[in-house]
C-alpha positions, -999 to +999 in steps of 0.1 A: +000+000+000+030+023-002+024+037-037-013+038-030-012+074-016+011+091-042-010+119-056-040+109-036-060+131-014-092+111-019-105+117+016-109+154+008-133+173-013-123+203-034-155+222-039-179+195-051-152+174-068-134+145-052-096+148-055-084+117-073-051+107-088-030+137-097-014+137-132+022+139-120+018+111-094+001+089-121+029+095-146+055+087-120+039+054-111+035+044-148+072+053-155+084+032-125+063+002-135+074+004-172+111+005-162+108-024-138+088-044-163+118-045-186+142-055-158+122-084-142+118-119-156+099-150-147+081-151-114+090-115-105+076-103-138+043-121-131+041-107-096+047-072-110+019-078-136-004-087-107+004-055-088+000-034-119-034-049-126-045-045-090-035-008-093-056-004-125-085-020-107-082+005-079-086+033-104-117+016-118-131+013-083-124+050-078-143+060-110-172+038-098-173+055-064-171+090-079-199+080-104-178+093-134-193+073-163-172+088-190-139+084-172-149+048-162-154+039-198-119+052-208-103+036-177-121+003-182-109+001-218-073+008-209-073-017-180-089-045-201-063-040-228-035-043-203-050-074-187-054-091-221-018-083-230-006-098-198-026-130-204-013-133-240+023-137-226+033-174-226+044-173-189+010-160-178-014-182-196-019-205-166-015-178-140-048-181-121-042-149-102-041-128-133-072-146-147-090-139-114-081-102-116-092-100-152-126-116-144-130-093-114-123-063-137-150-074-161-174-078-132-167-043-119-173-028-153-208-044-153-200-071-179-214-100-158-217-125-187-181-118-199-168-121-163-186-154-159-170-167-191-136-157-179-141-173-145-154-205-161-125-206-186-100-201-158-116-229-137-118-253-167-081-248-175-070-249-138-070-287-137-082-308-108-064-296-078-096-292-058-093-280-022-055-287-023-048-259-048-046-225-031-051-205-063-081-226-073-097-221-039-090-183-041-105-181-076-136-201-067-140-180-035-140-147-053-164-160-080-188-174-054-186-141-034-195-120-064-224-143-073-237-142-037-237-104-038-263-106-065-287-125-043-317-105-029-324-129-001-310-161+014-341-181+007-336-204-023-298-197-023-292-235-025-301-233-062-277-205-069-246-205-091-224-199-060-234-233-045-225-249-079-190-233-079-183-243-042-196-278-047-175-284-079-144-273-060-147-303-037-151-328-065-115-329-077-128-334-113-128-310-143-150-279-138-183-279-156-201-245-161-234-239-142-264-255-159-289-257-130-295-267-094-269-289-077-284-322-065-289-325-027-266-356-027-237-336-041-243-308-015-241-334+013-209-349-002-194-314-006-201-306+031-184-338+042-153-330+020-150-295+034-154-307+069-126-333+065-103-308+047-107-282+074-100-307+102-069-319+084-056-283+081-064-274+116-048-305+131-015-299+112+015-291+134+030-258+122+064-257+106+081-225+098+092-221+062+079-208+029+054-236+026+039-223+059+030-190+042+013-209+013-004-231+039-019-202+058-032-187+025-047-220+017-063-222+051-079-188+048-093-197+013-106-230+026-123-214+056-138-188+033-152-213+008-166-237+035-182-208+055-198-194+024-210-229+014-226-233+049-241-199+047-259-207+014-270-242+023-277-240+061-276-204+073-257-176+089-251-194+123-235-224+106-211-200+087-202-180+119-195-213+137-168-222+111-151-187+114-152-191+152-136-226+151-108-215+127-101-183+147-098-202+180-075-228+165-053-201+149-051-182+182-042-214+201-015-222+175+000-187+178+002-188+216+015-224+217+043-214+192+055-186+214+059-210+244+078-236+223+102-213+205+106-186+231+103-160+203+072-151+184+078-164+150+041-169+147+037-131+143+050-135+107+023-160+097-006-167+119-019-132+126-021-126+088-043-157+085-063-147+116-067-112+103-079-125+069-104-149+086-117-121+108-122-099+077-142-126+059-163-131+090-172-094+094-178-090+057-203-119+057-221-105+087-224-071+070-237-087+039-263-108+058-275-076+076-280-060+043-303-087+028-321-098+059-331-089+095-302-096+119-291-080+152-262-056+151-244-067+182-226-098+168-210-076+141-201-048+165-185-073+189-165-090+161-153-056+149-142-042+183-123-074+191-106-075+157-097-038+159-081-041+193-059-068+177-053-052+143-056-014+148-041-006+114-066-026+093-084+000+072-111-023+059-122-032+095-122+005+105-144+013+074-169-013+085-168+000+121-175+036+110-202+023+087-222+006+115-216+035+139-232+059+116-265+041+122-262+047+159-275+080+174-251+078+204-215+087+196-202+081+231-195+044+228-175+048+196-156+078+210-146+057+241-135+029+218-114+052+196-099+067+227-089+033+241-074+021+208-053+053+202-038+050+237-027+014+232-012+016+197+013+037+176-008+031+144-021+063+128-052+047+113-073+049+145-066+087+146-075+092+110-107+072+112-117+089+145-114+122+127-133+109+097-161+097+120-165+131+137-164+149+103-192+127+090-212+135+122-206+172+117-217+170+081-249+152+091-257+177+119-252+206+095-273+190+068-302+185+093-298+221+107-299+236+072-327+215+058-351+233+034-335+267+040-311+266+011-277+281+020-288+302+050-266+292+078-281+281+111-282+307+138-266+284+164-233+272+150-223+237+158-190+244+177-189+213+199-180+190+171-156+215+155-136+218+188-136+180+192-122+175+156-095+202+162-085+185+195-083+151+177-061+167+150-039+183+176-034+150+195-028+131+162-001+154+149+017+152+182+020+114+180+053+101+166+038+088+133+014+117+130+041+143+129+055+127+097+022+121+079+016+146+050-020+134+047-028+142+083-014+177+080-032+183+047-065+171+063-059+195+092-052+225+070-082+215+048-105+214+079-092+247+093-099+264+059 
């Protein structure tokens, strides 16, 4: 995420326009990538292609968020051309990661049928690795997640394309594109296969080497696929149970390792897996709340626990702010931000605490100015302004905050 912020001030508004990628920052990034692309070969070149395509996708997402249709069309054309050129290279033809990104790009651009064809082609050519292939699991998981997002309710989800994808993954045979409902017998077989595969992974004794990193990636994808499968065929509680089991096992492995080795090698591997599993868990809860009636407390508890452990995870903070906006009382969130900022050096809690207060201020002003046009309210809202200034002051005094250009720009922007 280092180059993510060059030329970016996307948390600020200039007039009515969102500030996106600035031209010089964009040119700089393109030049660096072009130069590196001529130097690298083999695996490194493929990895750089993946990074480049992820960066292009981030620009497509930005166009979608800003609702700029014209720019999206141009950007989409450019990104697709790049992706196709990558896949034409002989080294990349069987690179499932690139196929996955290309299919995702098509999906984001609204070409669902084309995206499905790309996903299906990739799965057909991927061979029969089944649950043992990390890349195949990752590809199937993304495909199934995108399909699930199209569902309007969980009733009848058993007949969906997502269940077909997740069932086929367990069969170790060649992939067959979706043609209709999966038979109940195959669903039961798939559930058993997932159950055994997860037990095998969780009962492994951890060894520290490069394979360990691949293993944890594989474990995350397996947990994601199994939980999503359970969600679609049984319900939300069954899915949550799998996330809970996996998290408990990963926590236990992490602490056991510290005792055995005397040093915390586990920090390199297990927290990444645990963090990824937590993210899948909270995302599924958020989605379920969107399409059906479900209490907020399980999601709030999961997020607060996760953020205490991973205070610099931006996706978790975004989810936290999103659910707090629905609450009329700010005091609980403020106490939580306060406790996290005291216990960590990360800058993210400060930035998100400021963003949460700015959203609240915007909402208050909107309500106070309703139906009066641009006539400002007679009682200015000074409480929130003072609170935001105090947060900025504390943040820029912290060690990381002093050296963060974004924070200073936001402060200046707010004071203006």
